[in-house]
PyMOL Python script that loads the backbone (N, CA, C, O; Angstrom):
from pymol import cmd

cmd.read_pdbstr("""\
ATOM      1  N   MET A   1     140.256  54.960 134.288  1.00  0.00           N
ATOM      2  CA  MET A   1     140.146  55.938 133.249  1.00  0.00           C
ATOM      3  C   MET A   1     141.515  56.596 133.088  1.00  0.00           C
ATOM      4  O   MET A   1     142.144  56.967 134.078  1.00  0.00           O
ATOM      5  N   ILE A   2     141.969  56.738 131.873  1.00  0.00           N
ATOM      6  CA  ILE A   2     143.249  57.386 131.593  1.00  0.00           C
ATOM      7  C   ILE A   2     142.976  58.710 130.896  1.00  0.00           C
ATOM      8  O   ILE A   2     142.267  58.773 129.891  1.00  0.00           O
ATOM      9  N   ILE A   3     143.557  59.767 131.455  1.00  0.00           N
ATOM     10  CA  ILE A   3     143.436  61.107 130.878  1.00  0.00           C
ATOM     11  C   ILE A   3     144.844  61.657 130.736  1.00  0.00           C
ATOM     12  O   ILE A   3     145.470  62.035 131.727  1.00  0.00           O
ATOM     13  N   GLY A   4     145.344  61.704 129.511  1.00  0.00           N
ATOM     14  CA  GLY A   4     146.704  62.190 129.293  1.00  0.00           C
ATOM     15  C   GLY A   4     147.714  61.351 130.044  1.00  0.00           C
ATOM     16  O   GLY A   4     147.854  60.158 129.771  1.00  0.00           O
ATOM     17  N   ASP A   5     148.426  61.958 130.995  1.00  0.00           N
ATOM     18  CA  ASP A   5     149.441  61.246 131.765  1.00  0.00           C
ATOM     19  C   ASP A   5     148.956  60.901 133.173  1.00  0.00           C
ATOM     20  O   ASP A   5     149.766  60.711 134.080  1.00  0.00           O
ATOM     21  N   THR A   6     147.623  60.818 133.358  1.00  0.00           N
ATOM     22  CA  THR A   6     147.044  60.537 134.670  1.00  0.00           C
ATOM     23  C   THR A   6     146.079  59.355 134.588  1.00  0.00           C
ATOM     24  O   THR A   6     145.275  59.257 133.661  1.00  0.00           O
ATOM     25  N   VAL A   7     146.175  58.459 135.574  1.00  0.00           N
ATOM     26  CA  VAL A   7     145.233  57.350 135.713  1.00  0.00           C
ATOM     27  C   VAL A   7     144.332  57.659 136.903  1.00  0.00           C
ATOM     28  O   VAL A   7     144.818  57.892 138.010  1.00  0.00           O
ATOM     29  N   LEU A   8     143.018  57.661 136.676  1.00  0.00           N
ATOM     30  CA  LEU A   8     142.039  57.893 137.739  1.00  0.00           C
ATOM     31  C   LEU A   8     141.285  56.596 137.994  1.00  0.00           C
ATOM     32  O   LEU A   8     140.880  55.917 137.050  1.00  0.00           O
ATOM     33  N   SER A   9     141.095  56.248 139.260  1.00  0.00           N
ATOM     34  CA  SER A   9     140.329  55.044 139.573  1.00  0.00           C
ATOM     35  C   SER A   9     139.456  55.287 140.796  1.00  0.00           C
ATOM     36  O   SER A   9     139.779  56.101 141.661  1.00  0.00           O
ATOM     37  N   SER A  10     138.346  54.565 140.844  1.00  0.00           N
ATOM     38  CA  SER A  10     137.459  54.642 141.995  1.00  0.00           C
ATOM     39  C   SER A  10     136.872  53.258 142.234  1.00  0.00           C
ATOM     40  O   SER A  10     136.839  52.418 141.335  1.00  0.00           O
ATOM     41  N   TYR A  11     136.411  53.038 143.457  1.00  0.00           N
ATOM     42  CA  TYR A  11     135.805  51.751 143.777  1.00  0.00           C
ATOM     43  C   TYR A  11     134.685  51.944 144.789  1.00  0.00           C
ATOM     44  O   TYR A  11     134.620  52.952 145.493  1.00  0.00           O
ATOM     45  N   ILE A  12     133.815  50.957 144.839  1.00  0.00           N
ATOM     46  CA  ILE A  12     132.798  50.868 145.882  1.00  0.00           C
ATOM     47  C   ILE A  12     132.603  49.382 146.160  1.00  0.00           C
ATOM     48  O   ILE A  12     132.529  48.579 145.230  1.00  0.00           O
ATOM     49  N   SER A  13     132.521  49.018 147.425  1.00  0.00           N
ATOM     50  CA  SER A  13     132.375  47.612 147.790  1.00  0.00           C
ATOM     51  C   SER A  13     130.995  47.089 147.379  1.00  0.00           C
ATOM     52  O   SER A  13     130.071  47.865 147.135  1.00  0.00           O
ATOM     53  N   GLU A  14     130.875  45.762 147.307  1.00  0.00           N
ATOM     54  CA  GLU A  14     129.608  45.159 146.900  1.00  0.00           C
ATOM     55  C   GLU A  14     128.455  45.573 147.802  1.00  0.00           C
ATOM     56  O   GLU A  14     127.330  45.741 147.330  1.00  0.00           O
ATOM     57  N   ASN A  15     128.722  45.739 149.101  1.00  0.00           N
ATOM     58  CA  ASN A  15     127.652  46.128 150.022  1.00  0.00           C
ATOM     59  C   ASN A  15     127.453  47.641 150.090  1.00  0.00           C
ATOM     60  O   ASN A  15     126.570  48.116 150.804  1.00  0.00           O
ATOM     61  N   GLY A  16     128.271  48.405 149.350  1.00  0.00           N
ATOM     62  CA  GLY A  16     128.118  49.850 149.262  1.00  0.00           C
ATOM     63  C   GLY A  16     128.673  50.635 150.435  1.00  0.00           C
ATOM     64  O   GLY A  16     128.556  51.860 150.473  1.00  0.00           O
ATOM     65  N   ILE A  17     129.278  49.943 151.394  1.00  0.00           N
ATOM     66  CA  ILE A  17     129.777  50.632 152.589  1.00  0.00           C
ATOM     67  C   ILE A  17     131.115  51.318 152.328  1.00  0.00           C
ATOM     68  O   ILE A  17     131.307  52.470 152.716  1.00  0.00           O
ATOM     69  N   TYR A  18     132.025  50.628 151.681  1.00  0.00           N
ATOM     70  CA  TYR A  18     133.367  51.170 151.458  1.00  0.00           C
ATOM     71  C   TYR A  18     133.486  51.753 150.055  1.00  0.00           C
ATOM     72  O   TYR A  18     132.976  51.193 149.085  1.00  0.00           O
ATOM     73  N   SER A  19     134.172  52.890 149.971  1.00  0.00           N
ATOM     74  CA  SER A  19     134.401  53.511 148.665  1.00  0.00           C
ATOM     75  C   SER A  19     135.694  54.299 148.719  1.00  0.00           C
ATOM     76  O   SER A  19     136.228  54.580 149.792  1.00  0.00           O
ATOM     77  N   GLY A  20     136.182  54.647 147.555  1.00  0.00           N
ATOM     78  CA  GLY A  20     137.398  55.443 147.507  1.00  0.00           C
ATOM     79  C   GLY A  20     137.775  55.785 146.083  1.00  0.00           C
ATOM     80  O   GLY A  20     137.146  55.344 145.121  1.00  0.00           O
ATOM     81  N   THR A  21     138.804  56.572 145.982  1.00  0.00           N
ATOM     82  CA  THR A  21     139.310  56.976 144.682  1.00  0.00           C
ATOM     83  C   THR A  21     140.791  57.282 144.805  1.00  0.00           C
ATOM     84  O   THR A  21     141.276  57.604 145.889  1.00  0.00           O
ATOM     85  N   GLU A  22     141.503  57.183 143.702  1.00  0.00           N
ATOM     86  CA  GLU A  22     142.904  57.582 143.693  1.00  0.00           C
ATOM     87  C   GLU A  22     143.330  57.987 142.295  1.00  0.00           C
ATOM     88  O   GLU A  22     142.688  57.648 141.300  1.00  0.00           O
ATOM     89  N   SER A  23     144.436  58.726 142.248  1.00  0.00           N
ATOM     90  CA  SER A  23     144.995  59.161 140.970  1.00  0.00           C
ATOM     91  C   SER A  23     146.478  58.836 140.957  1.00  0.00           C
ATOM     92  O   SER A  23     147.147  58.873 141.990  1.00  0.00           O
ATOM     93  N   LEU A  24     146.976  58.521 139.782  1.00  0.00           N
ATOM     94  CA  LEU A  24     148.396  58.254 139.576  1.00  0.00           C
ATOM     95  C   LEU A  24     148.848  59.158 138.437  1.00  0.00           C
ATOM     96  O   LEU A  24     148.443  58.977 137.288  1.00  0.00           O
ATOM     97  N   PHE A  25     149.689  60.129 138.767  1.00  0.00           N
ATOM     98  CA  PHE A  25     150.132  61.144 137.821  1.00  0.00           C
ATOM     99  C   PHE A  25     151.591  60.902 137.458  1.00  0.00           C
ATOM    100  O   PHE A  25     152.441  60.814 138.344  1.00  0.00           O
ATOM    101  N   LYS A  26     151.892  60.794 136.173  1.00  0.00           N
ATOM    102  CA  LYS A  26     153.260  60.585 135.714  1.00  0.00           C
ATOM    103  C   LYS A  26     153.974  61.928 135.622  1.00  0.00           C
ATOM    104  O   LYS A  26     153.592  62.794 134.836  1.00  0.00           O
ATOM    105  N   ILE A  27     155.014  62.089 136.435  1.00  0.00           N
ATOM    106  CA  ILE A  27     155.799  63.319 136.433  1.00  0.00           C
ATOM    107  C   ILE A  27     156.874  63.251 135.355  1.00  0.00           C
ATOM    108  O   ILE A  27     157.040  64.188 134.575  1.00  0.00           O
ATOM    109  N   ASP A  28     157.607  62.131 135.317  1.00  0.00           N
ATOM    110  CA  ASP A  28     158.595  61.877 134.265  1.00  0.00           C
ATOM    111  C   ASP A  28     158.776  60.366 134.145  1.00  0.00           C
ATOM    112  O   ASP A  28     158.020  59.612 134.757  1.00  0.00           O
ATOM    113  N   GLU A  29     159.755  59.909 133.375  1.00  0.00           N
ATOM    114  CA  GLU A  29     159.922  58.478 133.107  1.00  0.00           C
ATOM    115  C   GLU A  29     160.174  57.641 134.359  1.00  0.00           C
ATOM    116  O   GLU A  29     159.930  56.435 134.345  1.00  0.00           O
ATOM    117  N   SER A  30     160.652  58.248 135.429  1.00  0.00           N
ATOM    118  CA  SER A  30     160.965  57.475 136.635  1.00  0.00           C
ATOM    119  C   SER A  30     160.245  57.970 137.890  1.00  0.00           C
ATOM    120  O   SER A  30     160.549  57.509 138.990  1.00  0.00           O
ATOM    121  N   THR A  31     159.299  58.896 137.747  1.00  0.00           N
ATOM    122  CA  THR A  31     158.637  59.467 138.919  1.00  0.00           C
ATOM    123  C   THR A  31     157.125  59.566 138.710  1.00  0.00           C
ATOM    124  O   THR A  31     156.653  60.047 137.679  1.00  0.00           O
ATOM    125  N   TYR A  32     156.385  59.101 139.706  1.00  0.00           N
ATOM    126  CA  TYR A  32     154.925  59.176 139.707  1.00  0.00           C
ATOM    127  C   TYR A  32     154.451  59.766 141.026  1.00  0.00           C
ATOM    128  O   TYR A  32     155.126  59.631 142.047  1.00  0.00           O
ATOM    129  N   LEU A  33     153.298  60.418 141.010  1.00  0.00           N
ATOM    130  CA  LEU A  33     152.674  60.946 142.216  1.00  0.00           C
ATOM    131  C   LEU A  33     151.316  60.271 142.372  1.00  0.00           C
ATOM    132  O   LEU A  33     150.501  60.290 141.450  1.00  0.00           O
ATOM    133  N   ASN A  34     151.074  59.679 143.532  1.00  0.00           N
ATOM    134  CA  ASN A  34     149.821  58.992 143.822  1.00  0.00           C
ATOM    135  C   ASN A  34     149.105  59.713 144.957  1.00  0.00           C
ATOM    136  O   ASN A  34     149.710  60.035 145.979  1.00  0.00           O
ATOM    137  N   ARG A  35     147.806  59.963 144.767  1.00  0.00           N
ATOM    138  CA  ARG A  35     146.968  60.577 145.800  1.00  0.00           C
ATOM    139  C   ARG A  35     145.648  59.825 145.849  1.00  0.00           C
ATOM    140  O   ARG A  35     145.132  59.391 144.820  1.00  0.00           O
ATOM    141  N   GLY A  36     145.108  59.674 147.052  1.00  0.00           N
ATOM    142  CA  GLY A  36     143.830  58.987 147.149  1.00  0.00           C
ATOM    143  C   GLY A  36     143.193  59.116 148.512  1.00  0.00           C
ATOM    144  O   GLY A  36     143.762  59.695 149.438  1.00  0.00           O
ATOM    145  N   PHE A  37     141.981  58.555 148.613  1.00  0.00           N
ATOM    146  CA  PHE A  37     141.272  58.527 149.884  1.00  0.00           C
ATOM    147  C   PHE A  37     140.327  57.337 149.902  1.00  0.00           C
ATOM    148  O   PHE A  37     139.944  56.809 148.858  1.00  0.00           O
ATOM    149  N   ALA A  38     139.953  56.920 151.131  1.00  0.00           N
ATOM    150  CA  ALA A  38     139.030  55.804 151.330  1.00  0.00           C
ATOM    151  C   ALA A  38     138.007  56.192 152.391  1.00  0.00           C
ATOM    152  O   ALA A  38     138.326  56.883 153.359  1.00  0.00           O
ATOM    153  N   PHE A  39     136.767  55.735 152.190  1.00  0.00           N
ATOM    154  CA  PHE A  39     135.676  56.033 153.120  1.00  0.00           C
ATOM    155  C   PHE A  39     134.984  54.754 153.580  1.00  0.00           C
ATOM    156  O   PHE A  39     134.938  53.758 152.859  1.00  0.00           O
ATOM    157  N   ASN A  40     134.451  54.806 154.793  1.00  0.00           N
ATOM    158  CA  ASN A  40     133.533  53.811 155.325  1.00  0.00           C
ATOM    159  C   ASN A  40     132.227  54.567 155.526  1.00  0.00           C
ATOM    160  O   ASN A  40     132.059  55.264 156.527  1.00  0.00           O
ATOM    161  N   GLY A  41     131.308  54.435 154.586  1.00  0.00           N
ATOM    162  CA  GLY A  41     130.100  55.255 154.613  1.00  0.00           C
ATOM    163  C   GLY A  41     130.481  56.710 154.415  1.00  0.00           C
ATOM    164  O   GLY A  41     131.104  57.060 153.412  1.00  0.00           O
ATOM    165  N   GLU A  42     130.113  57.559 155.362  1.00  0.00           N
ATOM    166  CA  GLU A  42     130.466  58.982 155.285  1.00  0.00           C
ATOM    167  C   GLU A  42     131.727  59.306 156.081  1.00  0.00           C
ATOM    168  O   GLU A  42     132.153  60.460 156.122  1.00  0.00           O
ATOM    169  N   ASN A  43     132.323  58.302 156.711  1.00  0.00           N
ATOM    170  CA  ASN A  43     133.514  58.504 157.540  1.00  0.00           C
ATOM    171  C   ASN A  43     134.789  58.231 156.753  1.00  0.00           C
ATOM    172  O   ASN A  43     134.941  57.169 156.149  1.00  0.00           O
ATOM    173  N   LYS A  44     135.693  59.189 156.765  1.00  0.00           N
ATOM    174  CA  LYS A  44     136.968  59.006 156.067  1.00  0.00           C
ATOM    175  C   LYS A  44     137.832  58.012 156.831  1.00  0.00           C
ATOM    176  O   LYS A  44     138.086  58.187 158.022  1.00  0.00           O
ATOM    177  N   LEU A  45     138.285  56.963 156.137  1.00  0.00           N
ATOM    178  CA  LEU A  45     139.197  55.996 156.732  1.00  0.00           C
ATOM    179  C   LEU A  45     140.636  56.465 156.616  1.00  0.00           C
ATOM    180  O   LEU A  45     141.404  56.395 157.575  1.00  0.00           O
ATOM    181  N   SER A  46     140.995  56.945 155.427  1.00  0.00           N
ATOM    182  CA  SER A  46     142.376  57.379 155.209  1.00  0.00           C
ATOM    183  C   SER A  46     142.469  58.240 153.957  1.00  0.00           C
ATOM    184  O   SER A  46     141.589  58.240 153.096  1.00  0.00           O
ATOM    185  N   SER A  47     143.562  58.962 153.898  1.00  0.00           N
ATOM    186  CA  SER A  47     143.921  59.696 152.685  1.00  0.00           C
ATOM    187  C   SER A  47     145.435  59.659 152.602  1.00  0.00           C
ATOM    188  O   SER A  47     146.116  59.509 153.617  1.00  0.00           O
ATOM    189  N   TRP A  48     145.963  59.796 151.393  1.00  0.00           N
ATOM    190  CA  TRP A  48     147.404  59.672 151.224  1.00  0.00           C
ATOM    191  C   TRP A  48     147.894  60.449 150.023  1.00  0.00           C
ATOM    192  O   TRP A  48     147.145  60.790 149.108  1.00  0.00           O
ATOM    193  N   GLU A  49     149.172  60.707 150.070  1.00  0.00           N
ATOM    194  CA  GLU A  49     149.910  61.266 148.944  1.00  0.00           C
ATOM    195  C   GLU A  49     151.298  60.654 149.025  1.00  0.00           C
ATOM    196  O   GLU A  49     151.953  60.722 150.065  1.00  0.00           O
ATOM    197  N   VAL A  50     151.744  60.058 147.934  1.00  0.00           N
ATOM    198  CA  VAL A  50     153.055  59.418 147.928  1.00  0.00           C
ATOM    199  C   VAL A  50     153.735  59.669 146.587  1.00  0.00           C
ATOM    200  O   VAL A  50     153.092  59.645 145.538  1.00  0.00           O
ATOM    201  N   LYS A  51     155.019  59.905 146.634  1.00  0.00           N
ATOM    202  CA  LYS A  51     155.825  60.078 145.426  1.00  0.00           C
ATOM    203  C   LYS A  51     156.589  58.780 145.200  1.00  0.00           C
ATOM    204  O   LYS A  51     157.307  58.313 146.084  1.00  0.00           O
ATOM    205  N   LEU A  52     156.432  58.201 144.018  1.00  0.00           N
ATOM    206  CA  LEU A  52     157.088  56.945 143.671  1.00  0.00           C
ATOM    207  C   LEU A  52     158.235  57.233 142.718  1.00  0.00           C
ATOM    208  O   LEU A  52     158.041  57.852 141.672  1.00  0.00           O
ATOM    209  N   GLU A  53     159.438  56.779 143.083  1.00  0.00           N
ATOM    210  CA  GLU A  53     160.619  57.018 142.257  1.00  0.00           C
ATOM    211  C   GLU A  53     161.336  55.706 141.965  1.00  0.00           C
ATOM    212  O   GLU A  53     161.572  54.900 142.865  1.00  0.00           O
ATOM    213  N   ARG A  54     161.676  55.504 140.712  1.00  0.00           N
ATOM    214  CA  ARG A  54     162.430  54.319 140.308  1.00  0.00           C
ATOM    215  C   ARG A  54     163.865  54.444 140.807  1.00  0.00           C
ATOM    216  O   ARG A  54     164.476  55.507 140.702  1.00  0.00           O
ATOM    217  N   LEU A  55     164.392  53.362 141.346  1.00  0.00           N
ATOM    218  CA  LEU A  55     165.776  53.357 141.840  1.00  0.00           C
ATOM    219  C   LEU A  55     166.732  52.858 140.794  1.00  0.00           C
ATOM    220  O   LEU A  55     167.936  52.788 141.041  1.00  0.00           O
TER     221      LEU A  55
END
""", "prot")
cmd.dss("prot")
cmd.show_as("cartoon", "prot")
cmd.util.cbc("prot")
cmd.orient("prot")
């Protein structure tokens, strides 16, 4: 789903055990911010925040 300058995505595995979501926010023409998390059932597997910059 695209909302303005942000891309939102989510997933769930076929067996329903794994799920997660993430967002990609455009800061400017060469910089993006990505945030997300992943779950195994009700247990958090990971979460992240990363800044992506074009070199």
